[in-house]
Phi, psi and omega in degrees: 000162176290148177208127179253123176267336180222178167294165180242119000284152181273182185298319179293320177297322179294324175298316180293327177296325176293318175300319180304319183300330181270358186230330187254138179304138184298335181288350177273111183276167175219131180287312184224106187281050173257109185288129188274136175262314177201174182229155174228169181306112179078005184229145167245128181253118186272178186291348175264004179086007177285134180259109187257130176287127187262104174251026180235334179053036180060037187063061172068026183264314190263049180298328182277000181117163186211098358278152174269124188305315183291322178295315181299318180295319180295321179295315179300315182296317182289318184294332176287336180273304171192150186262336186189142166224340191078114183301331180284348179258295175228113188283175183208159190290330183302321178300316180297318182299318179296315180297321178295320178295319179296321178298323181285322191271326183291156186300144176099143180263011181284167177290137186228160172225159178223155166234137182259141188223200187250339189202171177294316179298320179294324177295314179297316181298320179290326176300319178293317176305313182296317181297317179297317182294318184289326184263339186072017181245151183264336193286146177230125179254131177229173186252157168305146178070009182289149167228127181229355176142187188241005172286172183299314179294313183288336169295320177298327181278341181276140184276321191284125183284305184256124009261004195280330188241341191302120177081004186257359182284176006283155184255167180303131179283173174094003181261128180243132181253133179232162178295146176255215177237116179228080191308322182302321189256336181258341178066017184262150169290168178299317180296318180295317179296322178295318178298320178296319181296308186289333176295336180274356181273113177273137177053066179300339179291351177254005184264124177281318187203154166252125182251122183227145165270121182302327163231124185291140185268270182303333180292350175132018182054049184275118177269118182294156177297145178306135180097344182295307182296315177300321179294321178295319178297319178297317179298317179301313181300320183288343181245010179067026180259137179277137176264120178252121176264117173276094181258027183300314182267333185271345189281169174061057169077001184302321184260008181095358169232160177305319178221144187295334178301333184294340183301327178241022176057035176276131180247103180287162173284323179224143178234126175260130181227161174186222177040263188288003187291330192227025172061027178116347177270152184285116178203139174223170182202154164240127178236134182195182179308135185301319183294327179286311182298320183280358178290339183280138181294155179301130182094350182282344179234152177137193181166155187304313186260353184302124183071035177310139186299326178290318177295323178295317177300319178296320182295316178300317180292322179295317179296319176301319179295314178303319182286311187292326180270000183049060184284349166299313178297322178298318178297319179295323177296320178299313178299319180293335177278314190282314189300313179298322180296314183287326179291342178277355182294134175255102181204135177296339183282338185277116180269315179200146169247130186207174176136181180214136180061231181256030174238093196230153185209153171239115175272125180255170187294323185220162174296328179295321176300314181297319180295320180293317179297314180299316181296321178296317177298315182298317180297333179269003175089028178237123181273112171236161181239156173251163176197192181102143179302327177262004178070023188249021184239132170267126180246144180240127179225062184295153171304142181293344180258014183298132176298144184302323182291327176291318178300315180297318180295318177297321178293325175303314182294316181298314179300316179297322180295320181289318183288000000 
């Protein structure tokens, strides 16, 4: 259970926060300045001994646990053998194992290839590179409320200005933004929202790819109306446009399926992954149709650290854990627990409760409401995150292995904060 020995943040965390001011760039934000000493299943224990219920998983990264025993053992074993060679110089089997697993797990039974990278933004950027090279077209279509990363290209693809884009332009050209599906606010069916989206695409013959989050993340955990993604996929096929699924936050059992596209049997041409792939180690990937991936010339893809052997070992162990513990079922159980409780809340501030599996959100009336709820939870020792283009959404990303009693205790605190 959660237990607070001091206020949050405590005195030792405040001391470290002062050190931070003299060493860390001011532009690096922190949601909850309680410095972590170690972790237990569903808990973060800070340097003051406070046991904090973790409903954030490091932004959907530590779904298999923190630390996950199998991941920790694999990392120790690999680091004792060798830490790095660069796959482009002298390769190693772990890289192959991860790519083989991705070919098996990502949607579709077609032949696939993968490239391993370092982060979600790098995965999305490489997916766009590959799509442009394979199609010979420059255009990239993204949706309102999208978030795709912090590189120059992915900032151009991201909708939210503050804090992600403000003052950092000019951005990469060739990105076109169209309306997506936000049922709460647009009132459209999936088919209607898709027709509106594609009608806004000028010159589809110049578009290399449409990049979508099957459930939008930073934009507010927006679940599109049923039929939106399949209709968008059909339009892409009919116009020779590649469909890229940004599954960075939704992937690896987070929504109760290995990938969120599977909920409506959508098969993307390319899938970008990261976050939950490696149990906390930095790893990203692009997996896609063999003919598309192999269209790029030798040397056109790669990077010094991409597919680092320690991260690959962690990924293999994390995937084994996801499979052996059936964490898809665990995610569905979390959703079945959380959604009814939050939907029963009686509060003028609650606009909508939504989500799928263990990717859940409460949209509140204002950003100020969300900030107050988050601050109340943090002071009570529960880690929650905010999101949304207007900053008015509380998002929940509990570890898929969180004990039921901890989840219930965290929800008690959240409900009290909202009420």
